[in-house]
N, C-alpha and C positions, 0 to 999 in steps of 0.2 A: 573579418572571425571565424574563426572555423565554428561549421555544425556544431563540433565537439565543446570546442569553448562557449560557444552560445549556452547549450542545454546545461555543462555546467553551472554556467555565471545563474543562468534559471533556478538550477537546483538548489546552490548556495540562497540566493535568494529567496527559496520557497523553505530549507529547513535548518540550512547551519544557525547553529545556538536557539535552537526552540527545543523546549522539553516534553518528553510524549506524556499528556495525562489522562490517558485513561487508553485501557484497551478490551476492545469488546473483539468477536466475530459477528459478522454482518448477517444479520437475522435472515429467516425465510421470507417475510416478506419485502423486504428492503433485496433480496436478490430475484423477487419474483417480479418486482419491479423494473430489475435491470435484463429479464428474461436470464437470467445465471442459473443454475442449478448448481453451482459451487458453491461455498459461501468463504471468502476471505476474513482472515483475522483483520481488522480497522485499528490503525491507531490514531488520536486526537491528539492534536499539537496544542499548545499554551495561546499560540494566536484562534481557536478556533477551526482550524483544519484537520479536516479528515483526510486520511491518505491511506490507500488499500491497493493489493496486487491486481493485477489483471492476468490474464493470460497471456493479452497481445497487444499494442498501443490504440486495437480499434472496441477494446473494451468488449472482446467476445464473452468471456467467464471469468469470474475470480482464480486469482492465481496462490500459490505456496510464496510464504517469503525464506528462501536458505540462508542459514547463520554459517559462523565460522567456531559456532562453537561446540566442542564436544561430545558435550550432551545431549545439545538439544541443535542438529545438523539443519532440521528446518520444523518448519511452524505448516500444517499440511490446511489444504482447504479443507472444508466440511462435509 
């Protein structure tokens, strides 16, 4: 299995057919616990898993979410 296939399968297992049930920006306190100064938007899935963007895969800071929506092309960090 290629690296792409492995991570695609992992993402599918975690996210496919899930419903987003809550949206909120990460709190200042949560960011402080992670030593972040940027607050990303967070999504709670129907299985209790939270999803939130990071600037990199080492978790060095909160990240923005880009979209293909013409009216809202980016959900920024705060």
